[in-house]
ZAKOL-694786 format. One record per residue (C-alpha): residue number from 1; x, y, z; residue in three letters. Coordinates in nm, 2 decimals. Layout:
# residues N
+-----+--------+--------+--------+-----+
:   i :     c1 :     c2 :     c3 :  aa :
+-----+--------+--------+--------+-----+
: NUM :      X :      Y :      Z : Ala :
...
+-----+--------+--------+--------+-----+
//
This chain:
# residues 399
+-----+--------+--------+--------+-----+
:   i :     c1 :     c2 :     c3 :  aa :
+-----+--------+--------+--------+-----+
:   1 :  12.61 :  21.26 :   9.37 : Met :
:   2 :  12.81 :  21.29 :   9.69 : Ala :
:   3 :  13.08 :  21.06 :   9.55 : Gly :
:   4 :  13.12 :  21.28 :   9.24 : Cys :
:   5 :  13.13 :  21.59 :   9.45 : Tyr :
:   6 :  13.40 :  21.45 :   9.68 : Asn :
:   7 :  13.61 :  21.33 :   9.39 : Thr :
:   8 :  13.59 :  21.67 :   9.23 : Ser :
:   9 :  13.70 :  21.84 :   9.55 : Leu :
:  10 :  13.99 :  21.59 :   9.59 : Tyr :
:  11 :  14.12 :  21.68 :   9.24 : Leu :
:  12 :  14.08 :  22.05 :   9.31 : Leu :
:  13 :  14.27 :  22.01 :   9.64 : Ser :
:  14 :  14.58 :  21.89 :   9.44 : Arg :
:  15 :  14.60 :  22.22 :   9.25 : Arg :
:  16 :  14.87 :  22.47 :   9.37 : Arg :
:  17 :  14.74 :  22.81 :   9.46 : Ile :
:  18 :  14.95 :  23.11 :   9.39 : Arg :
:  19 :  14.93 :  23.39 :   9.64 : Arg :
:  20 :  14.99 :  23.75 :   9.54 : Ser :
:  21 :  15.21 :  23.95 :   9.78 : Arg :
:  22 :  15.11 :  24.31 :   9.70 : Thr :
:  23 :  15.09 :  24.48 :  10.04 : Asp :
:  24 :  15.36 :  24.38 :  10.28 : Arg :
:  25 :  15.27 :  24.53 :  10.62 : Arg :
:  26 :  15.37 :  24.50 :  10.98 : Asp :
:  27 :  15.05 :  24.36 :  11.14 : Arg :
:  28 :  14.93 :  24.34 :  11.50 : Phe :
:  29 :  14.79 :  24.00 :  11.60 : Tyr :
:  30 :  14.54 :  23.95 :  11.88 : Val :
:  31 :  14.46 :  23.60 :  12.00 : Phe :
:  32 :  14.11 :  23.57 :  12.14 : Leu :
:  33 :  14.04 :  23.28 :  12.39 : Leu :
:  34 :  13.67 :  23.26 :  12.49 : Ala :
:  35 :  13.69 :  23.05 :  12.81 : Cys :
:  36 :  13.43 :  22.89 :  13.04 : Leu :
:  37 :  13.58 :  22.68 :  13.31 : Asn :
:  38 :  13.91 :  22.60 :  13.13 : Glu :
:  39 :  14.15 :  22.57 :  13.42 : Glu :
:  40 :  14.27 :  22.23 :  13.30 : Lys :
:  41 :  14.40 :  22.34 :  12.96 : Val :
:  42 :  14.44 :  22.72 :  12.95 : Leu :
:  43 :  14.79 :  22.75 :  13.10 : Ser :
:  44 :  14.95 :  22.53 :  12.83 : Glu :
:  45 :  14.77 :  22.72 :  12.55 : Ser :
:  46 :  14.88 :  23.06 :  12.69 : Leu :
:  47 :  15.24 :  22.94 :  12.73 : Ala :
:  48 :  15.24 :  22.84 :  12.36 : Arg :
:  49 :  15.10 :  23.18 :  12.25 : Ile :
:  50 :  15.33 :  23.39 :  12.46 : Thr :
:  51 :  15.63 :  23.20 :  12.33 : Ser :
:  52 :  15.55 :  23.26 :  11.96 : Leu :
:  53 :  15.85 :  23.41 :  11.77 : Pro :
:  54 :  15.64 :  23.71 :  11.66 : Ala :
:  55 :  15.69 :  24.08 :  11.73 : Arg :
:  56 :  15.35 :  24.26 :  11.76 : Asn :
:  57 :  15.09 :  24.05 :  11.93 : Phe :
:  58 :  14.88 :  24.00 :  12.25 : Met :
:  59 :  14.63 :  23.75 :  12.39 : Ala :
:  60 :  14.29 :  23.84 :  12.53 : Leu :
:  61 :  14.13 :  23.58 :  12.76 : Val :
:  62 :  13.76 :  23.63 :  12.77 : Ile :
:  63 :  13.64 :  23.47 :  13.09 : Asp :
:  64 :  13.27 :  23.39 :  13.02 : Asp :
:  65 :  13.15 :  23.36 :  13.38 : Gly :
:  66 :  13.38 :  23.07 :  13.49 : Ser :
:  67 :  13.36 :  22.94 :  13.85 : Asp :
:  68 :  13.70 :  22.77 :  13.85 : Asp :
:  69 :  14.06 :  22.91 :  13.83 : Arg :
:  70 :  14.04 :  23.03 :  13.47 : Thr :
:  71 :  14.08 :  23.40 :  13.56 : Ser :
:  72 :  14.36 :  23.33 :  13.80 : Glu :
:  73 :  14.55 :  23.14 :  13.54 : Ile :
:  74 :  14.51 :  23.42 :  13.29 : Ala :
:  75 :  14.63 :  23.68 :  13.54 : Leu :
:  76 :  14.93 :  23.46 :  13.63 : Ala :
:  77 :  15.04 :  23.44 :  13.26 : Ala :
:  78 :  15.27 :  23.69 :  13.08 : His :
:  79 :  15.19 :  24.03 :  13.24 : Pro :
:  80 :  15.24 :  24.23 :  12.92 : Thr :
:  81 :  15.12 :  23.99 :  12.65 : Leu :
:  82 :  14.81 :  23.84 :  12.82 : Val :
:  83 :  14.51 :  24.05 :  12.91 : Arg :
:  84 :  14.19 :  23.94 :  13.09 : Leu :
:  85 :  13.83 :  24.05 :  13.02 : His :
:  86 :  13.57 :  23.91 :  13.26 : Arg :
:  87 :  13.21 :  23.86 :  13.17 : Arg :
:  88 :  12.96 :  23.83 :  13.45 : Thr :
:  89 :  12.59 :  23.72 :  13.48 : Pro :
:  90 :  12.34 :  23.79 :  13.34 : Pro :
:  91 :  12.55 :  23.87 :  13.02 : Asn :
:  92 :  12.78 :  23.57 :  13.06 : Ala :
:  93 :  12.73 :  23.21 :  12.94 : Arg :
:  94 :  12.53 :  23.30 :  12.63 : Arg :
:  95 :  12.74 :  23.12 :  12.38 : Gly :
:  96 :  13.08 :  23.15 :  12.22 : Lys :
:  97 :  12.97 :  23.40 :  11.97 : Gly :
:  98 :  12.84 :  23.64 :  12.23 : Ala :
:  99 :  13.17 :  23.61 :  12.43 : Ala :
: 100 :  13.38 :  23.68 :  12.12 : Leu :
: 101 :  13.17 :  23.98 :  12.02 : Asn :
: 102 :  13.21 :  24.12 :  12.37 : Asp :
: 103 :  13.58 :  24.06 :  12.35 : Gly :
: 104 :  13.60 :  24.27 :  12.03 : Val :
: 105 :  13.40 :  24.55 :  12.19 : Arg :
: 106 :  13.64 :  24.55 :  12.48 : His :
: 107 :  13.94 :  24.57 :  12.24 : Leu :
: 108 :  13.79 :  24.87 :  12.07 : Arg :
: 109 :  13.67 :  25.05 :  12.39 : Glu :
: 110 :  13.98 :  24.98 :  12.61 : Ser :
: 111 :  14.22 :  25.15 :  12.37 : Gly :
: 112 :  14.43 :  24.83 :  12.33 : Leu :
: 113 :  14.42 :  24.88 :  11.96 : Leu :
: 114 :  14.50 :  25.25 :  11.97 : Ala :
: 115 :  14.73 :  25.35 :  11.69 : Gly :
: 116 :  14.66 :  25.04 :  11.48 : His :
: 117 :  14.49 :  25.06 :  11.14 : Asp :
: 118 :  14.20 :  24.80 :  11.14 : Pro :
: 119 :  14.33 :  24.67 :  10.81 : Ala :
: 120 :  14.66 :  24.58 :  10.99 : Asp :
: 121 :  14.50 :  24.42 :  11.29 : Val :
: 122 :  14.44 :  24.04 :  11.27 : Val :
: 123 :  14.23 :  23.86 :  11.53 : Leu :
: 124 :  14.28 :  23.49 :  11.58 : Cys :
: 125 :  14.02 :  23.27 :  11.76 : Val :
: 126 :  14.19 :  23.00 :  11.96 : Val :
: 127 :  14.01 :  22.75 :  12.18 : Asp :
: 128 :  14.13 :  22.72 :  12.54 : Ala :
: 129 :  14.28 :  22.38 :  12.45 : Asp :
: 130 :  14.43 :  22.51 :  12.13 : Gly :
: 131 :  14.81 :  22.47 :  12.08 : Arg :
: 132 :  14.93 :  22.68 :  11.79 : Leu :
: 133 :  15.24 :  22.58 :  11.58 : Asp :
: 134 :  15.53 :  22.80 :  11.67 : Pro :
: 135 :  15.55 :  22.93 :  11.30 : His :
: 136 :  15.18 :  22.99 :  11.27 : Val :
: 137 :  15.21 :  23.37 :  11.23 : Val :
: 138 :  15.49 :  23.35 :  10.98 : Gln :
: 139 :  15.27 :  23.10 :  10.78 : Ser :
: 140 :  14.95 :  23.30 :  10.79 : Val :
: 141 :  15.09 :  23.66 :  10.75 : Asp :
: 142 :  15.16 :  23.64 :  10.38 : Pro :
: 143 :  14.80 :  23.57 :  10.30 : Tyr :
: 144 :  14.70 :  23.91 :  10.44 : Phe :
: 145 :  14.94 :  24.08 :  10.20 : Asp :
: 146 :  14.65 :  24.06 :   9.96 : Asp :
: 147 :  14.41 :  24.34 :  10.07 : Pro :
: 148 :  14.12 :  24.13 :   9.96 : Arg :
: 149 :  14.19 :  23.86 :  10.21 : Thr :
: 150 :  13.94 :  23.88 :  10.50 : Gly :
: 151 :  14.02 :  23.56 :  10.69 : Ala :
: 152 :  14.26 :  23.26 :  10.69 : Val :
: 153 :  14.18 :  22.92 :  10.85 : Gln :
: 154 :  14.48 :  22.70 :  10.95 : Val :
: 155 :  14.47 :  22.32 :  10.97 : Cys :
: 156 :  14.34 :  22.15 :  11.29 : Val :
: 157 :  14.50 :  21.85 :  11.45 : Arg :
: 158 :  14.45 :  21.64 :  11.76 : Met :
: 159 :  14.75 :  21.66 :  11.99 : Tyr :
: 160 :  14.64 :  21.34 :  12.18 : Asn :
: 161 :  14.57 :  21.14 :  11.86 : Arg :
: 162 :  14.79 :  20.86 :  11.99 : His :
: 163 :  14.55 :  20.79 :  12.27 : Leu :
: 164 :  14.33 :  20.53 :  12.10 : Gly :
: 165 :  14.14 :  20.47 :  11.78 : Leu :
: 166 :  13.87 :  20.73 :  11.85 : Leu :
: 167 :  14.12 :  21.01 :  11.89 : Ala :
: 168 :  14.30 :  20.89 :  11.57 : Arg :
: 169 :  13.98 :  20.90 :  11.38 : Met :
: 170 :  13.91 :  21.26 :  11.48 : Gln :
: 171 :  14.26 :  21.36 :  11.37 : Asp :
: 172 :  14.21 :  21.19 :  11.03 : Met :
: 173 :  13.87 :  21.36 :  11.00 : Glu :
: 174 :  14.02 :  21.71 :  11.04 : Phe :
: 175 :  14.32 :  21.63 :  10.82 : Val :
: 176 :  14.09 :  21.50 :  10.54 : Val :
: 177 :  13.86 :  21.80 :  10.58 : Tyr :
: 178 :  14.15 :  22.05 :  10.57 : Gly :
: 179 :  14.38 :  21.89 :  10.31 : Asp :
: 180 :  14.10 :  21.78 :  10.07 : Val :
: 181 :  13.78 :  21.98 :  10.12 : Phe :
: 182 :  13.92 :  22.31 :  10.24 : Gln :
: 183 :  14.21 :  22.31 :  10.00 : Ser :
: 184 :  13.97 :  22.25 :   9.71 : Ala :
: 185 :  13.75 :  22.54 :   9.83 : Arg :
: 186 :  14.04 :  22.78 :   9.78 : Arg :
: 187 :  13.99 :  22.73 :   9.41 : Ser :
: 188 :  13.61 :  22.76 :   9.44 : Ile :
: 189 :  13.62 :  23.07 :   9.67 : Gly :
: 190 :  13.42 :  22.91 :   9.95 : Ser :
: 191 :  13.67 :  22.83 :  10.22 : Val :
: 192 :  13.49 :  22.80 :  10.56 : Gly :
: 193 :  13.60 :  22.91 :  10.90 : Met :
: 194 :  13.65 :  22.68 :  11.19 : Gly :
: 195 :  13.60 :  22.75 :  11.56 : Gly :
: 196 :  13.97 :  22.71 :  11.63 : Asn :
: 197 :  14.26 :  22.87 :  11.45 : Gly :
: 198 :  14.07 :  23.12 :  11.24 : Gln :
: 199 :  14.25 :  23.45 :  11.16 : Phe :
: 200 :  14.04 :  23.75 :  11.06 : Met :
: 201 :  14.13 :  24.10 :  10.95 : Arg :
: 202 :  13.96 :  24.35 :  11.18 : Leu :
: 203 :  13.86 :  24.58 :  10.89 : Ser :
: 204 :  13.68 :  24.28 :  10.74 : Ala :
: 205 :  13.49 :  24.21 :  11.06 : Leu :
: 206 :  13.39 :  24.57 :  11.07 : Asn :
: 207 :  13.20 :  24.54 :  10.75 : Thr :
: 208 :  12.96 :  24.27 :  10.88 : Leu :
: 209 :  12.61 :  24.37 :  10.98 : Asp :
: 210 :  12.46 :  24.31 :  11.33 : Gly :
: 211 :  12.56 :  24.36 :  11.69 : Asp :
: 212 :  12.89 :  24.19 :  11.64 : Gly :
: 213 :  13.09 :  23.98 :  11.39 : Pro :
: 214 :  12.97 :  23.65 :  11.53 : Trp :
: 215 :  12.61 :  23.53 :  11.54 : Ser :
: 216 :  12.43 :  23.34 :  11.82 : Asp :
: 217 :  12.43 :  23.02 :  11.62 : Ser :
: 218 :  12.58 :  22.70 :  11.77 : Leu :
: 219 :  12.82 :  22.71 :  11.47 : Thr :
: 220 :  12.90 :  23.08 :  11.47 : Glu :
: 221 :  13.22 :  23.01 :  11.28 : Asp :
: 222 :  13.03 :  22.87 :  10.98 : Leu :
: 223 :  12.81 :  23.18 :  10.97 : Asp :
: 224 :  13.11 :  23.41 :  10.99 : Leu :
: 225 :  13.28 :  23.25 :  10.70 : Gly :
: 226 :  12.97 :  23.27 :  10.48 : Val :
: 227 :  12.90 :  23.63 :  10.57 : Arg :
: 228 :  13.26 :  23.74 :  10.49 : Leu :
: 229 :  13.23 :  23.59 :  10.15 : Ile :
: 230 :  12.90 :  23.76 :  10.09 : Ala :
: 231 :  13.07 :  24.09 :  10.17 : Lys :
: 232 :  13.32 :  24.03 :   9.90 : Gly :
: 233 :  13.61 :  23.92 :  10.11 : Trp :
: 234 :  13.83 :  23.62 :  10.02 : Thr :
: 235 :  13.87 :  23.34 :  10.27 : Asn :
: 236 :  14.20 :  23.14 :  10.26 : Gln :
: 237 :  14.31 :  22.80 :  10.39 : His :
: 238 :  14.67 :  22.77 :  10.52 : Cys :
: 239 :  14.81 :  22.41 :  10.49 : Thr :
: 240 :  15.15 :  22.49 :  10.64 : Thr :
: 241 :  15.05 :  22.56 :  11.00 : Ala :
: 242 :  14.80 :  22.41 :  11.24 : Ala :
: 243 :  14.64 :  22.44 :  11.57 : Val :
: 244 :  14.62 :  22.12 :  11.78 : Ser :
: 245 :  14.33 :  22.06 :  12.01 : Gln :
: 246 :  14.22 :  21.78 :  12.24 : Gln :
: 247 :  14.04 :  21.49 :  12.09 : Ala :
: 248 :  13.73 :  21.36 :  12.27 : Val :
: 249 :  13.80 :  21.02 :  12.41 : Leu :
: 250 :  13.44 :  20.91 :  12.50 : Ser :
: 251 :  13.21 :  20.81 :  12.22 : Leu :
: 252 :  12.90 :  20.95 :  12.40 : Arg :
: 253 :  13.08 :  21.29 :  12.45 : Arg :
: 254 :  13.19 :  21.29 :  12.09 : Leu :
: 255 :  12.83 :  21.23 :  11.96 : Ile :
: 256 :  12.71 :  21.50 :  12.20 : Arg :
: 257 :  12.96 :  21.74 :  12.06 : Gln :
: 258 :  12.88 :  21.66 :  11.70 : Arg :
: 259 :  12.50 :  21.69 :  11.77 : Ser :
: 260 :  12.57 :  22.05 :  11.86 : Arg :
: 261 :  12.76 :  22.11 :  11.54 : Trp :
: 262 :  12.48 :  21.94 :  11.35 : Phe :
: 263 :  12.21 :  22.15 :  11.51 : Gln :
: 264 :  12.41 :  22.47 :  11.44 : Gly :
: 265 :  12.45 :  22.36 :  11.08 : His :
: 266 :  12.07 :  22.32 :  11.05 : Leu :
: 267 :  12.03 :  22.67 :  11.20 : Gln :
: 268 :  12.26 :  22.81 :  10.92 : Ser :
: 269 :  11.98 :  22.74 :  10.66 : Ala :
: 270 :  11.89 :  23.10 :  10.72 : Gly :
: 271 :  12.20 :  23.20 :  10.53 : Leu :
: 272 :  12.06 :  23.06 :  10.20 : Val :
: 273 :  11.89 :  23.39 :  10.09 : Pro :
: 274 :  12.22 :  23.58 :  10.16 : Leu :
: 275 :  12.42 :  23.33 :   9.96 : Ile :
: 276 :  12.17 :  23.34 :   9.66 : Leu :
: 277 :  12.18 :  23.72 :   9.67 : Arg :
: 278 :  12.54 :  23.82 :   9.73 : Asp :
: 279 :  12.78 :  23.52 :   9.67 : Val :
: 280 :  12.93 :  23.45 :   9.32 : Pro :
: 281 :  12.77 :  23.16 :   9.14 : Thr :
: 282 :  13.05 :  22.90 :   9.17 : Arg :
: 283 :  13.11 :  22.96 :   9.54 : Ala :
: 284 :  12.73 :  22.98 :   9.60 : Ala :
: 285 :  12.67 :  22.64 :   9.46 : Leu :
: 286 :  12.93 :  22.48 :   9.68 : Asp :
: 287 :  12.81 :  22.66 :   9.99 : Leu :
: 288 :  12.45 :  22.56 :   9.92 : Leu :
: 289 :  12.56 :  22.20 :   9.89 : Tyr :
: 290 :  12.76 :  22.23 :  10.21 : His :
: 291 :  12.45 :  22.37 :  10.39 : Leu :
: 292 :  12.24 :  22.09 :  10.26 : Ser :
: 293 :  12.47 :  21.82 :  10.40 : Ser :
: 294 :  12.26 :  21.78 :  10.73 : Pro :
: 295 :  11.96 :  21.68 :  10.52 : Val :
: 296 :  12.17 :  21.45 :  10.31 : Leu :
: 297 :  12.31 :  21.29 :  10.62 : Ile :
: 298 :  11.97 :  21.22 :  10.77 : Leu :
: 299 :  11.85 :  21.07 :  10.44 : Leu :
: 300 :  12.17 :  20.86 :  10.40 : Thr :
: 301 :  12.13 :  20.73 :  10.76 : Ser :
: 302 :  11.84 :  20.52 :  10.62 : Leu :
: 303 :  12.06 :  20.34 :  10.37 : Leu :
: 304 :  12.24 :  20.10 :  10.61 : Pro :
: 305 :  11.89 :  19.99 :  10.74 : Leu :
: 306 :  11.77 :  19.92 :  10.38 : Ser :
: 307 :  12.10 :  19.74 :  10.31 : Phe :
: 308 :  12.05 :  19.51 :  10.61 : Leu :
: 309 :  11.69 :  19.44 :  10.50 : Val :
: 310 :  11.82 :  19.35 :  10.16 : Ala :
: 311 :  12.09 :  19.12 :  10.31 : Val :
: 312 :  11.83 :  18.95 :  10.53 : Gly :
: 313 :  11.60 :  18.89 :  10.23 : Ala :
: 314 :  11.89 :  18.75 :  10.03 : Thr :
: 315 :  11.99 :  18.52 :  10.32 : Thr :
: 316 :  11.64 :  18.38 :  10.35 : Val :
: 317 :  11.61 :  18.33 :   9.98 : Ala :
: 318 :  11.95 :  18.16 :   9.96 : Ser :
: 319 :  11.87 :  17.92 :  10.25 : Val :
: 320 :  11.53 :  17.83 :  10.10 : Gln :
: 321 :  11.70 :  17.76 :   9.76 : Ala :
: 322 :  11.99 :  17.57 :   9.92 : Gly :
: 323 :  12.24 :  17.79 :   9.74 : Gln :
: 324 :  12.55 :  17.98 :   9.88 : Pro :
: 325 :  12.46 :  18.31 :  10.05 : Leu :
: 326 :  12.68 :  18.54 :   9.84 : Val :
: 327 :  12.96 :  18.52 :   9.58 : Ser :
: 328 :  13.28 :  18.73 :   9.59 : Pro :
: 329 :  13.16 :  18.93 :   9.29 : Met :
: 330 :  12.84 :  19.02 :   9.47 : Trp :
: 331 :  13.05 :  19.18 :   9.75 : Leu :
: 332 :  13.27 :  19.37 :   9.51 : Leu :
: 333 :  13.02 :  19.63 :   9.42 : Gly :
: 334 :  12.92 :  19.73 :   9.78 : Pro :
: 335 :  13.29 :  19.74 :   9.87 : Tyr :
: 336 :  13.39 :  19.97 :   9.59 : Leu :
: 337 :  13.10 :  20.19 :   9.66 : Leu :
: 338 :  13.18 :  20.22 :  10.03 : Ser :
: 339 :  13.56 :  20.22 :  10.05 : Phe :
: 340 :  13.70 :  20.37 :   9.73 : Thr :
: 341 :  13.74 :  20.70 :   9.90 : Ala :
: 342 :  13.94 :  20.53 :  10.18 : Ala :
: 343 :  14.24 :  20.49 :   9.95 : Tyr :
: 344 :  14.24 :  20.86 :   9.87 : Ala :
: 345 :  14.19 :  20.96 :  10.24 : Tyr :
: 346 :  14.47 :  20.71 :  10.35 : Gly :
: 347 :  14.71 :  20.87 :  10.10 : Phe :
: 348 :  14.63 :  21.22 :  10.22 : Val :
: 349 :  14.67 :  21.11 :  10.59 : Tyr :
: 350 :  15.00 :  20.93 :  10.52 : Ala :
: 351 :  15.15 :  21.25 :  10.40 : Lys :
: 352 :  15.08 :  21.41 :  10.74 : Arg :
: 353 :  15.16 :  21.11 :  10.95 : Glu :
: 354 :  15.47 :  20.97 :  10.78 : Arg :
: 355 :  15.55 :  20.74 :  11.07 : Lys :
: 356 :  15.23 :  20.54 :  11.01 : Leu :
: 357 :  15.31 :  20.46 :  10.65 : Gly :
: 358 :  15.07 :  20.43 :  10.36 : Leu :
: 359 :  14.94 :  20.08 :  10.43 : Val :
: 360 :  14.85 :  20.15 :  10.79 : Arg :
: 361 :  14.69 :  20.48 :  10.69 : Ser :
: 362 :  14.48 :  20.32 :  10.42 : Val :
: 363 :  14.37 :  20.05 :  10.68 : Leu :
: 364 :  14.28 :  20.33 :  10.92 : Leu :
: 365 :  14.09 :  20.50 :  10.64 : Ala :
: 366 :  13.87 :  20.19 :  10.61 : His :
: 367 :  13.78 :  20.22 :  10.98 : Val :
: 368 :  13.73 :  20.59 :  10.91 : Phe :
: 369 :  13.44 :  20.50 :  10.68 : Val :
: 370 :  13.26 :  20.33 :  10.97 : Phe :
: 371 :  13.36 :  20.61 :  11.20 : Tyr :
: 372 :  13.15 :  20.85 :  10.98 : Gly :
: 373 :  12.84 :  20.67 :  11.09 : Tyr :
: 374 :  12.85 :  20.86 :  11.42 : Ile :
: 375 :  12.71 :  21.15 :  11.23 : Trp :
: 376 :  12.39 :  20.95 :  11.19 : Phe :
: 377 :  12.34 :  20.94 :  11.56 : Ala :
: 378 :  12.46 :  21.29 :  11.61 : Ala :
: 379 :  12.24 :  21.41 :  11.33 : Gly :
: 380 :  11.91 :  21.27 :  11.46 : Trp :
: 381 :  12.00 :  21.40 :  11.81 : Trp :
: 382 :  12.07 :  21.75 :  11.68 : Gly :
: 383 :  11.75 :  21.74 :  11.47 : Phe :
: 384 :  11.55 :  21.64 :  11.78 : Trp :
: 385 :  11.70 :  21.93 :  11.98 : Arg :
: 386 :  11.61 :  22.17 :  11.70 : Leu :
: 387 :  11.25 :  22.04 :  11.69 : Leu :
: 388 :  11.21 :  22.07 :  12.07 : Thr :
: 389 :  11.36 :  22.42 :  12.08 : Gly :
: 390 :  11.67 :  22.32 :  12.29 : Gln :
: 391 :  11.95 :  22.57 :  12.23 : Arg :
: 392 :  12.19 :  22.48 :  12.51 : Gly :
: 393 :  12.56 :  22.50 :  12.43 : Trp :
: 394 :  12.64 :  22.14 :  12.51 : Leu :
: 395 :  13.00 :  22.25 :  12.59 : Lys :
: 396 :  13.26 :  21.97 :  12.56 : Thr :
: 397 :  13.44 :  21.91 :  12.89 : Ala :
: 398 :  13.82 :  21.91 :  12.89 : Arg :
: 399 :  14.04 :  21.65 :  13.05 : Thr :
+-----+--------+--------+--------+-----+
//
């Protein structure tokens, strides 16, 4: 079932999407950076934002109770383009969603958006280590010419992808997700939002219920994207611009990060009634499948164990019978079942990383299949945290 689903998405991702340009406006962009102890990476990210060749924009650094030099770095940045909003205990350090909600409240109450129509204000969430492409505003802006567009997600890359195989796998993971899955979801109407490089129309955020646009889920970005679709807005995916972030170079830290994502994904099961009630059928089916992926991952994690048991039984039987262990044809089926997708993924990645070439990209995609097994460890870890009531943020440390 998963293989058929992935193949369908790959074919849909190859379709060209025509964008209507019905409402050309001069929009105001606000880049939101929710920061907790980000002194190691914040300066470079702000330098990239303030050098963007755009006219009307600003950056708001939301210091979520940092005890390092995060606030100092924000204050030392461009005096007119960068503003600082400090959060202090007991309200600080309650998750990224809470920090972003407070940042939006500050924008409204401080008068920084005075004179701007909410329909012409676009908020962009950028992680503290996020490095936006210089042309990102020019690439994203045409999508908002359509008044139905509520949000646009750009591609995500790893800027340190050359630092080892683990970093390279993370880069391939995001390229495949963006160029195959997200591109296909443009046709379905179920594009999801990511935690980095998500652009949202303020008037769309204003239609969401609750104390703020973002929930307190560990995957507040996933929740936001679904709720926008349920309100009738269209989410888009931009393939011509990207935000680059720092890949995790430690396997343990990577599994720790993914366990948080997995736990947040499990929490999003509460969105099912909303999807069934308010989302069009085609998009609803895809979103329901997407939300069921944690359960599918946990069930799939049992397959490698059963495969090893089968191989062990075959080995014992072969030794007892005095016959060869396996024949090449016996191996062909498991290979095709496991690695057929690697050729498609390698092709997609080679288009983004032309210096690698197609052959090397396909070989890396074979490794990528095994890399996917980290979700088994992260999944059971995240499931255990959910069962035991642990809701800590498990923030990924920068280097």
